[in-house]
N, CA, C and O of each residue as an XYZ file, in Angstrom:
708
protein
N       0.621     -1.371      0.026
C       0.182     -0.114      0.009
C       0.803      1.494      0.119
O       0.234      2.500     -0.305
N       1.918      1.444      0.701
C       2.879      2.628      0.771
C       3.241      2.580     -0.383
O       3.074      3.617     -1.024
N       3.811      1.500     -1.035
C       4.514      1.817     -2.292
C       3.829      2.312     -3.192
O       4.264      3.277     -3.820
N       2.482      1.714     -3.490
C       1.231      2.170     -4.316
C       0.836      3.648     -4.140
O       0.414      4.190     -5.162
N       0.881      4.181     -3.339
C       0.257      5.582     -2.564
C       1.597      6.354     -2.910
O       1.367      7.421     -3.478
N       3.053      6.058     -2.693
C       4.361      6.976     -2.861
C       4.294      7.094     -4.699
O       4.496      8.190     -5.222
N       4.057      6.113     -5.378
C       4.493      5.669     -6.704
C       3.130      6.793     -7.368
O       3.296      7.575     -8.304
N       2.146      6.647     -6.788
C       0.837      7.754     -7.288
C       1.183      9.269     -6.828
O       0.808     10.234     -7.493
N       1.814      9.374     -5.819
C       2.106     10.536     -5.257
C       3.105     11.176     -6.737
O       2.657     11.963     -7.570
N       4.293     10.675     -6.738
C       5.279     10.860     -7.485
C       4.868     11.088     -8.982
O       5.415     11.963     -9.654
N       3.837     10.231     -9.509
C       3.287     10.532    -10.907
C       2.837     11.421    -11.269
O       2.996     11.805    -12.427
N       1.949     12.193    -10.175
C       1.135     13.328    -10.197
C       2.566     14.234    -10.110
O       2.522     14.750    -11.226
N       3.852     14.771     -9.465
C       4.785     15.410     -9.707
C       4.612     15.926    -11.469
O       4.552     17.102    -11.827
N       4.568     14.988    -12.187
C       4.477     15.187    -13.431
C       3.463     15.995    -14.159
O       3.657     16.808    -15.062
N       1.942     15.491    -13.402
C       0.641     15.391    -14.381
C       0.429     16.857    -13.950
O       0.078     17.801    -14.658
N       0.763     16.836    -12.432
C      -0.325     18.342    -11.529
C       0.957     18.840    -10.172
O       0.802     18.825     -8.951
N       2.121     19.227    -10.949
C       3.141     19.973     -9.989
C       3.101     20.555     -8.781
O       3.866     20.474     -7.821
N       1.916     21.267     -8.990
C       1.133     21.786     -8.232
C       0.479     21.197     -6.569
O       0.648     21.383     -5.364
N      -0.138     20.595     -7.286
C      -0.704     19.543     -6.179
C      -0.022     18.908     -5.820
O      -0.362     18.258     -4.831
N       1.226     18.715     -6.332
C       2.097     16.788     -5.921
C       3.115     17.588     -4.884
O       3.858     16.870     -4.216
N       3.223     19.358     -4.659
C       4.202     19.826     -4.341
C       3.210     19.680     -2.764
O       3.714     19.031     -1.848
N       2.481     20.017     -2.661
C       1.416     19.796     -1.378
C       1.602     18.723     -0.888
O       1.975     18.454      0.254
N       1.281     17.882     -1.956
C       0.874     16.406     -1.318
C       2.088     16.164     -0.297
O       1.788     15.778      0.833
N       3.213     16.331     -0.563
C       4.434     16.167     -0.013
C       4.652     16.611      1.543
O       5.411     16.263      2.447
N       3.790     17.385      1.417
C       3.610     18.141      3.060
C       2.443     17.506      3.734
O       1.920     18.061      4.700
N       1.970     16.262      3.228
C       1.100     15.432      4.008
C       1.711     14.074      3.969
O       2.446     13.648      3.079
N       1.188     13.237      5.396
C       1.692     11.861      5.463
C       0.645     11.184      5.207
O      -0.443     11.730      5.389
N       0.705      9.767      4.701
C      -0.397      9.209      4.273
C      -0.502      8.088      5.499
O       0.505      7.666      6.067
N      -1.947      7.633      5.855
C      -1.947      6.571      6.649
C      -2.885      5.693      6.727
O      -3.830      6.161      6.091
N      -3.252      4.358      7.281
C      -4.312      3.630      7.194
C      -5.098      4.225      8.132
O      -4.585      5.038      8.901
N      -6.560      3.889      8.219
C      -7.468      4.229      8.986
C      -8.830      2.974      8.982
O      -9.883      3.062      8.350
N      -8.469      2.044      9.732
C      -9.723      1.120      9.337
C     -11.114      1.692     10.101
O     -12.142      1.091      9.790
N     -11.231      2.675     10.965
C     -12.092      3.294     11.367
C     -13.670      4.149     10.741
O     -14.812      4.366     11.147
N     -12.785      4.430      9.469
C     -12.914      5.278      8.456
C     -13.681      4.332      7.323
O     -13.307      3.180      7.106
N     -15.003      5.063      6.497
C     -15.055      4.480      5.523
C     -14.851      4.534      4.484
O     -15.321      3.797      3.616
N     -14.043      5.491      4.332
C     -13.278      5.728      2.672
C     -11.919      6.203      3.127
O     -11.062      5.344      3.333
N     -11.523      7.947      3.373
C     -10.987      8.540      3.496
C     -11.138      9.774      4.080
O     -12.298     10.144      4.258
N     -10.005     10.695      4.515
C     -10.409     11.662      5.201
C      -9.023     12.554      5.638
O      -8.103     11.892      6.117
N      -8.881     13.639      5.535
C      -7.551     14.483      5.824
C      -8.044     15.355      7.233
O      -9.097     15.980      7.355
N      -7.009     15.207      8.199
C      -7.076     16.380      9.529
C      -6.299     17.427      9.246
O      -5.967     18.075     10.238
N      -5.732     17.962      7.786
C      -4.591     18.527      7.715
C      -3.296     18.140      7.741
O      -2.430     18.738      7.103
N      -3.127     17.399      8.274
C      -1.398     16.663      8.420
C      -1.455     15.266      7.766
O      -0.460     14.591      7.501
N      -2.720     14.915      7.540
C      -2.433     13.528      6.712
C      -3.467     12.686      6.191
O      -4.176     12.236      7.091
N      -3.809     12.302      4.969
C      -4.699     11.975      4.205
C      -4.936     10.185      4.870
O      -4.087      9.345      4.573
N      -5.903      9.873      5.574
C      -6.488      8.474      6.056
C      -7.092      7.757      5.230
O      -8.239      8.059      4.900
N      -6.445      6.619      4.695
C      -7.273      5.710      3.765
C      -7.966      4.454      4.273
O      -7.129      3.625      4.628
N      -9.027      4.106      4.402
C      -9.593      2.630      4.794
C      -8.881      2.102      3.902
O      -8.900      2.503      2.738
N      -7.955      0.867      4.425
C      -7.175     -0.095      3.387
C      -8.154     -0.849      2.734
O      -7.545     -1.491      1.878
N      -9.516     -1.155      2.670
C     -10.113     -1.656      1.918
C     -11.000     -0.951      0.838
O     -11.562     -1.468     -0.127
N     -10.986      0.338      1.232
C     -11.468      1.226      0.563
C     -10.646      1.130     -0.725
O     -11.046      0.887     -1.864
N      -9.007      1.455     -0.145
C      -8.112      1.800     -1.206
C      -8.145      0.774     -2.113
O      -8.406      1.102     -3.270
N      -7.920     -0.541     -1.852
C      -7.862     -1.618     -2.651
C      -8.935     -1.596     -3.722
O      -8.837     -2.047     -4.863
N      -9.805     -1.094     -3.255
C     -11.220     -1.553     -4.198
C     -11.112     -0.206     -5.395
O     -12.034     -0.017     -6.189
N     -10.071      0.520     -5.383
C     -10.606      1.712     -5.969
C      -8.946      1.428     -6.959
O      -7.969      0.730     -6.686
N      -9.341      2.604     -8.511
C      -7.906      2.279     -9.413
C      -7.124      3.344     -8.926
O      -7.338      4.119     -7.994
N      -6.210      3.257     -9.687
C      -5.005      4.330     -9.394
C      -5.145      5.448     -9.582
O      -4.685      6.302     -8.823
N      -5.994      5.780    -10.928
C      -6.695      7.116    -10.991
C      -7.688      7.636    -10.369
O      -7.866      8.854    -10.362
N      -8.641      6.614     -9.633
C      -9.273      7.020     -8.618
C      -8.480      8.124     -7.352
O      -8.708      9.220     -6.841
N      -7.442      7.032     -7.267
C      -6.688      7.607     -6.064
C      -5.879      8.455     -6.163
O      -5.239      8.726     -5.147
N      -5.685      8.964     -7.027
C      -5.191     10.493     -7.806
C      -6.337     11.336     -7.843
O      -6.077     12.539     -7.859
N      -7.088     11.135     -7.855
C      -8.466     12.211     -8.048
C      -8.417     12.293     -6.310
O      -8.541     13.424     -5.841
N      -8.250     11.204     -5.391
C      -8.597     11.189     -3.746
C      -7.540     12.187     -2.807
O      -7.650     12.810     -1.751
N      -6.347     11.939     -3.928
C      -4.907     12.587     -3.613
C      -5.273     14.594     -3.860
O      -5.133     15.462     -2.999
N      -5.666     14.747     -5.063
C      -6.027     16.335     -5.341
C      -7.055     16.450     -4.408
O      -6.818     17.267     -3.519
N      -8.478     15.686     -4.325
C      -9.564     16.565     -3.709
C      -8.920     16.674     -2.508
O      -8.812     17.868     -2.229
N      -8.130     15.501     -1.121
C      -7.963     15.703      0.041
C      -7.039     17.027      0.287
O      -7.286     17.916      1.103
N      -5.746     16.955     -0.735
C      -4.807     18.479     -0.299
C      -5.778     19.632     -0.834
O      -5.589     20.781     -0.434
N      -6.735     19.370     -1.661
C      -7.287     20.501     -1.975
C      -8.132     21.492     -1.161
O      -8.474     22.661     -1.337
N      -8.362     20.462     -0.084
C      -9.121     20.563      1.260
C      -8.447     21.194      1.851
O      -8.927     22.307      2.066
N      -7.105     20.964      2.425
C      -6.089     21.459      3.007
C      -5.821     22.825      2.392
O      -6.143     23.791      3.084
N      -5.431     22.991      1.529
C      -5.065     24.201      0.715
C      -6.197     25.616      0.899
O      -6.092     26.818      1.143
N      -7.248     24.670      0.626
C      -8.395     25.822      0.900
C      -8.801     25.989      2.622
O      -9.735     26.641      3.089
N      -7.912     25.286      3.264
C      -8.144     25.641      4.845
C      -9.569     25.057      5.002
O     -10.235     25.780      5.743
N     -10.169     24.113      4.599
C     -11.083     23.296      5.068
C     -11.249     22.545      6.124
O     -12.380     22.494      6.607
N     -10.399     21.950      6.599
C     -10.339     21.148      8.177
C     -10.564     22.358      9.523
O     -10.929     22.218     10.690
N     -10.074     23.780      8.564
C      -9.692     24.589      9.671
C     -10.861     26.024      9.364
O     -10.855     27.056     10.033
N     -11.550     25.810      8.504
C     -12.801     27.208      8.499
C     -14.282     26.979      8.712
O     -15.275     27.510      8.213
N     -14.052     25.651      9.957
C     -15.507     25.798     10.216
C     -16.020     26.823     11.388
O     -16.313     26.587     12.560
N     -16.021     27.874     10.747
C     -16.784     28.778     11.671
C     -18.022     29.129     11.842
O     -18.217     29.958     12.731
N     -18.778     28.806     11.347
C     -20.075     29.022     11.627
C     -20.340     27.831     12.807
O     -20.105     26.624     12.744
N     -20.863     28.558     13.797
C     -21.045     27.824     15.486
C     -21.699     26.478     15.360
O     -21.160     25.372     15.381
N     -23.104     26.825     15.210
C     -23.977     25.974     14.971
C     -24.264     24.981     13.335
O     -25.268     24.350     13.005
N     -23.385     25.115     12.829
C     -23.822     24.850     11.039
C     -23.437     22.421     11.415
O     -22.881     21.582     12.124
N     -24.315     22.665     10.228
C     -24.517     20.993     10.093
C     -23.433     20.495      9.303
O     -23.249     20.689      8.101
N     -22.687     19.787     10.155
C     -21.577     19.597      9.569
C     -21.188     18.777      8.667
O     -20.131     18.992      8.073
N     -22.180     17.374      8.307
C     -22.443     17.291      7.157
C     -23.079     17.454      5.592
O     -23.322     16.730      4.627
N     -23.171     18.648      5.912
C     -24.217     19.613      5.404
C     -22.219     20.721      4.536
O     -21.962     21.014      3.369
N     -21.510     20.913      5.632
C     -20.623     22.002      5.636
C     -19.778     20.825      4.888
O     -19.320     21.257      3.830
N     -19.521     19.786      5.073
C     -18.563     19.016      4.160
C     -19.416     18.975      3.131
O     -18.971     19.831      2.366
N     -20.375     18.505      2.638
C     -20.922     18.538      1.120
C     -20.431     19.781      0.542
O     -19.799     19.732     -0.513
N     -20.659     20.909      1.134
C     -20.239     22.211      0.581
C     -18.604     22.294      0.185
O     -18.252     22.625     -0.947
N     -17.833     22.020      1.044
C     -16.220     21.581      1.019
C     -16.193     20.865     -0.220
O     -15.705     21.436     -1.195
N     -16.622     19.758     -0.329
C     -16.446     19.031     -1.636
C     -17.518     19.359     -2.718
O     -18.030     18.392     -3.282
N     -17.854     20.420     -3.018
C     -18.537     20.374     -4.084
C     -17.470     21.544     -4.281
O     -16.905     21.440     -5.370
N     -17.069     22.569     -3.558
C     -15.876     23.552     -4.087
C     -14.556     22.886     -4.582
O     -13.894     23.205     -5.570
N     -14.299     21.810     -3.604
C     -12.843     21.029     -4.505
C     -12.725     20.617     -5.716
O     -11.936     20.886     -6.623
N     -14.258     19.426     -5.545
C     -14.389     18.950     -6.956
C     -14.477     19.747     -8.231
O     -13.912     19.348     -9.249
N     -15.174     20.864     -8.198
C     -15.504     22.011     -9.293
C     -14.084     22.235     -9.376
O     -13.799     21.862    -10.514
N     -13.071     22.620     -8.830
C     -12.038     23.262     -9.153
C     -11.265     22.069     -9.664
O     -10.685     22.244    -10.736
N     -11.158     20.946     -9.116
C     -10.304     19.559    -10.025
C     -10.770     19.749    -11.347
O      -9.977     19.851    -12.284
N     -12.097     19.811    -11.507
C     -13.025     19.448    -12.634
C     -12.385     20.401    -13.755
O     -11.971     20.203    -14.898
N     -12.503     21.677    -12.804
C     -11.827     23.140    -13.890
C     -10.226     22.381    -14.280
O      -9.875     22.182    -15.443
N      -9.431     22.044    -13.144
C      -7.871     21.977    -13.566
C      -7.967     21.056    -14.439
O      -7.208     21.264    -15.386
N      -8.675     19.968    -14.544
C      -8.344     18.865    -15.544
C      -9.155     18.895    -16.459
O      -9.868     17.894    -16.535
N      -9.345     19.809    -17.315
C     -10.089     20.568    -18.517
C     -11.457     20.292    -18.260
O     -11.838     20.870    -19.278
N     -12.425     19.924    -17.792
C     -13.800     19.841    -17.367
C     -14.232     18.611    -18.213
O     -15.075     18.409    -19.087
N     -12.981     17.640    -17.364
C     -13.883     15.802    -17.961
C     -14.066     15.090    -16.780
O     -13.312     14.528    -15.985
N     -14.939     15.213    -16.849
C     -15.850     14.634    -15.521
C     -15.447     13.261    -15.120
O     -15.899     12.811    -14.067
N     -14.654     12.558    -15.842
C     -14.063     11.106    -15.144
C     -12.462     11.577    -14.696
O     -11.680     10.724    -14.276
N     -12.212     12.476    -14.778
C     -11.110     13.002    -13.060
C     -11.595     13.204    -11.934
O     -10.926     13.348    -10.910
N     -13.331     13.249    -12.041
C     -13.512     13.520    -10.552
C     -14.982     12.523    -10.272
O     -16.116     12.781     -9.871
N     -14.087     10.958    -10.835
C     -15.104      9.877    -10.962
C     -14.766      8.762     -9.873
O     -13.631      8.287     -9.908
N     -15.680      8.301     -8.891
C     -14.943      7.262     -8.210
C     -16.276      5.949     -8.526
O     -17.497      6.084     -8.443
N     -15.544      4.840     -8.863
C     -16.810      3.811     -8.696
C     -17.734      4.000     -9.719
O     -18.706      3.257     -9.586
N     -17.785      4.808    -10.799
C     -18.073      5.040    -11.648
C     -19.360      6.561    -11.480
O     -19.768      7.350    -12.332
N     -19.606      6.454    -10.281
C     -20.039      8.393     -9.910
C     -19.327      9.458     -9.872
O     -18.226      9.609     -9.344
N     -20.001     10.249    -10.472
C     -19.282     11.458    -10.700
C     -19.692     12.113     -9.718
O     -20.910     12.164     -9.547
N     -18.771     12.824     -8.759
C     -18.727     13.594     -7.644
C     -19.181     14.842     -7.825
O     -18.863     15.532     -8.794
N     -20.097     15.278     -6.732
C     -20.368     17.023     -7.118
C     -19.912     17.278     -6.930
O     -19.070     17.111     -6.049
N     -20.256     18.327     -8.113
C     -19.006     19.283     -8.435
C     -19.861     20.898     -8.901
O     -19.175     21.645     -9.598
N     -21.192     21.359     -8.549
C     -22.035     22.231     -8.897
C     -23.189     22.319     -7.635
O     -23.419     21.592     -6.668
N     -23.734     23.461     -8.094
C     -24.248     23.863     -6.935
C     -25.344     25.153     -8.045
O     -25.009     26.248     -8.495
N     -26.776     24.345     -8.174
C     -28.119     24.740     -8.599
C     -27.230     25.271     -9.930
O     -27.043     26.481    -10.059
N     -26.583     24.130    -11.106
C     -26.072     23.915    -12.171
C     -25.106     25.619    -11.954
O     -25.082     26.560    -12.748
N     -24.786     25.563    -11.330
C     -23.489     26.736    -11.370
C     -22.193     25.887    -10.643
O     -22.234     25.559     -9.457
N     -21.175     25.622    -11.434
C     -19.465     25.229    -10.691
C     -19.474     25.563     -9.518
O     -19.687     26.769     -9.391
N     -19.317     24.950     -8.466
C     -18.239     25.286     -7.418
C     -17.330     26.072     -6.920
O     -17.415     26.525     -5.778
N     -16.263     26.345     -7.805
C     -15.478     26.785     -7.887
C     -15.859     28.551     -7.899
O     -14.970     29.397     -7.811
N     -17.213     28.863     -8.012
C     -17.261     30.443     -8.177
C     -17.869     31.179     -6.963
O     -18.131     32.377     -6.863
N     -18.040     30.150     -6.031
C     -18.345     30.352     -4.654
C     -17.188     30.000     -3.595
O     -16.084     29.533     -3.876
N     -17.710     30.345     -2.224
C     -16.969     30.212     -1.213
C     -17.459     29.412     -0.512
O     -18.672     29.602     -0.424
N     -16.879     28.030      0.424
C     -17.969     27.186      0.994
C     -18.724     27.848      1.544
O     -19.930     27.616      1.453
N     -18.238     28.867      2.279
C     -19.245     29.562      3.310
C     -21.085     30.038      2.038
O     -22.275     29.969      2.343
N     -20.522     30.388      0.941
C     -21.864     30.660     -0.039
C     -22.413     29.026     -0.154
O     -23.604     28.756     -0.003
N     -21.620     28.230     -0.373
C     -22.060     26.772     -0.918
C     -23.200     26.320     -0.034
O     -24.328     25.898     -0.288
N     -22.525     26.549      1.110
C     -23.412     26.129      2.217
C     -24.727     26.222      2.522
O     -25.639     25.432      2.764
N     -24.554     27.676      2.427
C     -26.004     28.580      2.588
C     -26.767     28.248      1.346
O     -27.921     27.869      1.548
N     -26.372     28.309      0.119
C     -27.211     27.536     -0.463
C     -27.701     26.443     -0.430
O     -28.669     26.129     -1.123
N     -27.068     25.608      0.452
C     -27.416     23.881      0.586
C     -28.257     24.449      1.532
O     -29.420     24.093      1.724
N     -27.856     25.053      1.937
C     -29.527     24.637      3.951
C     -30.546     25.662      3.276
O     -31.627     25.584      3.859
N     -30.561     26.452      2.405
C     -31.700     27.475      1.530
C     -32.165     25.948      0.751
O     -33.122     25.400      1.299
N     -31.692     25.368     -0.226
C     -32.260     24.332     -0.856
C     -32.507     23.298      0.260
O     -33.408     22.533     -0.082
N     -32.051     23.045      1.373
C     -32.946     22.215      1.920
C     -34.450     22.380      2.166
O     -35.467     21.759      1.856
N     -34.033     23.915      3.129
C     -35.692     24.109      3.193
C     -36.766     24.428      2.547
O     -37.952     24.467      2.876
N     -36.173     24.668      1.521
C     -37.303     24.751      0.386
C     -37.671     22.995     -0.476
O     -38.724     22.721     -1.052
N     -36.818     22.334     -0.361
C     -37.551     21.028     -0.650
C     -38.153     20.525      0.751
O     -39.267     20.014      0.638
N     -37.646     20.572      1.996
C     -38.555     20.197      3.123
C     -39.820     20.914      2.990
O     -40.905     20.348      2.860
N     -39.661     22.066      3.025
C     -41.296     22.942      2.860
C     -41.900     22.636      1.233
O     -42.815     23.360      0.841
N     -41.602     22.032      0.719
C     -42.074     21.338     -1.149
C     -42.638     19.676     -0.940
O     -43.444     19.086     -1.659
N     -42.114     19.292     -0.036
C     -42.516     18.010      0.456
C     -43.793     17.761      0.592
O     -44.285     18.237      1.615
N     -44.639     17.057     -0.234
C     -46.221     16.592      0.258
C     -46.404     15.395      0.946
O     -45.382     14.921      1.444
N     -47.534     14.734      1.115
C     -47.884     13.726      1.630
C     -47.196     12.208      1.192
O     -46.882     11.265      1.919
N     -47.104     12.349     -0.139
C     -46.414     10.924     -0.791
C     -44.946     10.962     -1.020
O     -44.354     10.097     -1.665
N     -44.151     12.406     -0.252
C     -42.909     12.005     -0.303
C     -42.333     12.497     -1.360
O     -41.133     12.328     -1.575
N     -43.225     13.254     -2.253
C     -42.647     13.993     -3.757
C     -42.216     15.239     -3.302
O     -42.795     15.808     -2.376
N     -40.809     15.927     -4.136
C     -40.376     16.847     -3.669
C     -40.315     17.737     -5.390
O     -40.192     17.048     -6.403
N     -40.401     19.002     -5.467
C     -40.094     19.762     -6.531
C     -38.667     19.835     -6.935
O     -37.833     20.302     -6.160
N     -38.282     19.303     -8.357
C     -37.253     19.430     -8.835
C     -36.148     20.363     -8.678
O     -34.974     20.051     -8.874
N     -36.686     21.912     -8.198
C     -35.863     22.820     -9.118
C     -34.865     22.721     -8.236
O     -35.143     22.539     -7.051
N     -33.283     22.844     -8.741
C     -32.000     22.530     -8.072
C     -32.078     21.790     -6.915
O     -31.953     22.384     -5.844
N     -32.319     20.229     -6.942
C     -31.818     19.608     -6.494
C     -30.325     19.200     -6.323
O     -29.486     18.898     -7.172
N     -30.239     19.292     -4.826
C     -28.863     18.779     -4.731
C     -28.491     17.703     -4.120
O     -28.834     17.399     -2.978
N     -27.593     16.910     -5.019
C     -27.391     15.317     -4.201
C     -25.639     15.250     -3.710
O     -24.600     15.750     -4.141
N     -25.995     14.387     -2.636
C     -24.569     14.415     -2.755
C     -23.904     12.713     -3.088
O     -24.476     11.645     -3.308
N     -22.393     13.113     -2.992
C     -22.240     11.487     -3.423
C     -22.840     10.213     -3.653
O     -22.688      9.521     -4.659
N     -23.533      9.951     -2.650
C     -24.258      8.523     -2.628
C     -25.526      8.722     -3.386
O     -26.445      7.923     -3.204
N     -25.689      9.924     -4.396
C     -27.195     10.243     -5.071
C     -28.411     10.565     -3.682
O     -29.617     10.372     -3.836
N     -27.812     11.064     -2.399
C     -28.919     11.597     -1.366
C     -29.020     12.849     -1.605
O     -28.281     13.493     -2.350
N     -30.155     13.350     -0.841
C     -30.957     14.580     -1.043
C     -29.873     15.895     -0.507
O     -30.212     17.064     -0.693
N     -28.908     15.638     -0.013
C     -28.258     17.112      0.198
C     -28.054     17.163      1.731
O     -27.378     18.057      2.239
N     -28.660     16.170      2.477
C     -28.642     15.725      3.983
C     -27.173     15.026      4.502
O     -26.746     14.704      5.611
N     -26.741     14.976      3.404
C     -25.198     14.414      3.584
C     -25.367     13.086      4.408
O     -26.225     12.684      5.194
N     -23.931     12.454      3.792
C     -23.885     10.898      4.228
C     -23.411     10.948      5.619
O     -23.721      9.966      6.293
N     -22.791     11.784      6.148
C     -22.194     11.242      7.500
C     -20.628     10.541      6.847
O     -19.803     10.362      7.743
N     -20.380     10.331      6.105
C     -19.107      9.855      5.454
C     -18.129     10.775      5.326
O     -18.421     11.900      4.922
N     -16.777     10.430      5.661
C     -15.613     11.810      5.133
C     -15.409     11.522      4.119
O     -15.437     10.369      3.689
N     -15.142     12.570      3.471
C     -14.789     12.836      2.412
C     -13.724     11.920      1.494
O     -13.406     12.291      0.364
């Protein structure tokens, strides 16, 4: 696992030197307790089983994704005292994924894991156009509209429906990104 992670990081030096240099400032670790992967600002921790289940290209995306969280200060920016942490994490993911999408030439294959395109838009606009706090407020607003428009059959109006990486409706997955 160590050789694989180091090799992928080294390969990023040629492809994306900016991100690769930032990656050299983070350690890699394994964490059986997390479902997928996370960063705490000092390391990127992978669930070993999840890591084994994805391709090298998907690991590259995850490395870019997690180091972008650090570069943008996301692990340290939760200044909203009573925020919904899952929704805030989703807002962070949208901004990060959108930046990677732009950087990789607007090709969704670079922001895909296990066949699922990771969220990178908010109300049909790219997330990089907004701060995390603005995306969070839009997600909160959209959640309220969705909740207000639910009828007795559980139907919702389709305007600007936000979905997270598991296809859920913007209430967060509770999983680290």
